[in-house]
Phi, psi and omega in degrees: 000135172227111178266119185250150182299137182267128181286145181255160177311136185108335173291129182294345184290330180290339180260006180268120175300134179282162177261147183300146177283132180245336183245110180269078188230184181307319178303310180299320178291330175294319177301316179298317175298316179300313179298320180297309182303314184297314182299309183296322182290332191299313341271166186210169178270350182190152176209131177262152182304321179298343175292332177253019171088017184243123191270054178241159174271080179218138168215159178246161172209159181212087186227133182056038179073008176258117180260134181189179181216160179217139182238143180054053189285151175223123187257141171243109195255148178287161183277330180286147184230160173213153180249133177207160178296138184223130175245185181200139176303330180275008171226068187305130173082002180241147175211154187218152177288117187233132182280130176216158167297137185289332186227150176214146166244118183248127182247138179188219187216152170272183187290346177267358183086011180272136179302139175222141176240122184248117185241131179197174180223173178053227190304313178310305179299321174302313181299318182291320176296314183301314184287326178290324172304314180302325179293340184259008185067026179246138179249156190299332176291345180281349179265002173285149170290163186308317182291319179298312180307317173307309180300316181301311184292335177292316178303317188293314185292335179274355183292144182293346175271345186306129179096352188280075185246156175248096185298329184269050177234137179242139180259114182288164183274359175259228187254359186259143171253126181215164182295163178298165180297325180293313180292324179293320179294319178306311186290324176300327186269357177083020178269136181293130180256124177257137184225066186288153171296326174212152180289352173282349183307121177306315185298320180293318183292318179300321175290330182288322178299323178292332178285330177054053179293145177290319185207145181233115172275148184212151174207141177047039188282325170082015174214142176285134183270121179306158182296326182299314182289322177306321186279354179291305176288138187293337185252006176081183180252141177247121185258138172257124189241134185268055171199168173271092183304144009275010177288142170055058164283141176128199193279334185230060181299318188289317175307308191283338169295321179283317183301330185253011167078024171302145179259342177229137166217201183171206182226155181221140165260134171207164179283128179290132174233174181298328182282146186302115172048039186246000181291164181299144192266135169266319191194152180221145165240148173249162187206118177297140172274123179278158183293338178253001183300130164264177181301316180301318182291315182295318184294330182292319176293318178298325182296324182287308184292326178299314179303318176297323178295317182298315185295318183292327184290315181298323173301322181289316180294323176305310186289341188076009182265354183250132179237148176273139182240142185296143178296150174298159176265008174237160180084013181284136170215162190237141179241075179293159183294139175271124180254192193291325184292324175293336183271356171286115184294132170260109185288343176292342178289148172303161182304317179298328176291318176303308179305312183296321187292317172297314180296329183286334183267009190242124006277337184235144005277359172096116178295150180206166174216186171232150170226117183056033172091355176258151181284143175231113176281147189238136163261177183310151177249168177249132177283155178229174177086172182296332178214025179056021175071023181251013180066024176094001185274357181245109183297344184272345188279149173067038181301123179302138178077011185285341179068019182259119178280168188221076177293165175281115181227148174286158183306116178096347185285140184255133179227132177254127177239093182068241181266359185257133174245110185257144173235135178294141170235193180288342177238260179257163181291161169241152183261116180302150169251259179260152177222161177224105179290159184302126177080007179234177182273164180295140182200166181291152190292338178288326173294320179303310183297326183292341180264007178250133182283322179291148181255354177254096185241131179221117179281143187235000000 
């Protein structure tokens, strides 16, 4: 028996889509056994591999005295729905009324690679849908309406387990859980690695005082450093932030730069103070925002140039030749985290705004819409028309020779023209790229449309 720690809400692994299983080997069988043991020890009705830090499309279940597992699930959901209380082992002690399809037919494989079909209704159907959501990086609170979600978040923040994360852990997209690259490098160099549940932990602060660091660099930590900890290093804490401050202070600067059509963004190093991202600046690098950039693309480039900036900043502080200068008191903007509600596409917006919204939400939280009440995830789109309906503000629109026609369509209306799938917006249509229907894998929009019998399609 191998009981694994269950990851709690707030851990990024729970928001990372899992990879399909390709090797049906002894390691996979051990994973199924670990999931089963951990689920029954909790106890719970189901457990998905990401909940123990493994990024593979595997889950186990124990419903109505039936114990089983499913690998690479593909779901066919019934049209009838029911709302019932639903809980999750990653949200200990909490449950919320969640709407699900009443019946499901799930096809996949067992741990030996043999095809399996699982058909059920009621609690079994709910469990299968819940665990498959985990494999897509979706949590059951995402299925609550906005008012219910607000109430749920209040209960979550009041829970005694809230904030109990281990920040210095990296989850591979395969099967292994390992320390982050920073923790790994520190251990290789013989440097003590501290992994507090939260920076306010008195034990962590006491040990940090004993170590007496000169300066502490930090990036994408995800928690506010309390004043007592800020005062420990004699030269302070230096943060790498992915915007040109004071623009886009907050958790999602890259996403907001794309969402608002910025042509230039960048990265900034600054000294941490108690106020959010408001400390004096050491250095800045800039980066153009490409017309096809998703948030993932842009963040990938900024991570490289930002790392170089952070190293140069630390060298300058060590030499005593670098001074931090106050941020200007004008041009301040804020970039709150984008959640699932922010990622729902409003087709009534102009085409260029739809394009920006989808790119800003790619890969996370993931743009989406609905068709006949079912969720449809969206990849980046292509603008059509002479200026993409943006009044000439989008340099990407109307690419010569693109071969994309631009019929008049109502907002959300879908039209298929050969291999092209167009959707109406508040101005000109956009051309869909890849989509992911609920319970299925990502696919080209043309393949998705071929599997739908109705010809009168309107996305909402």
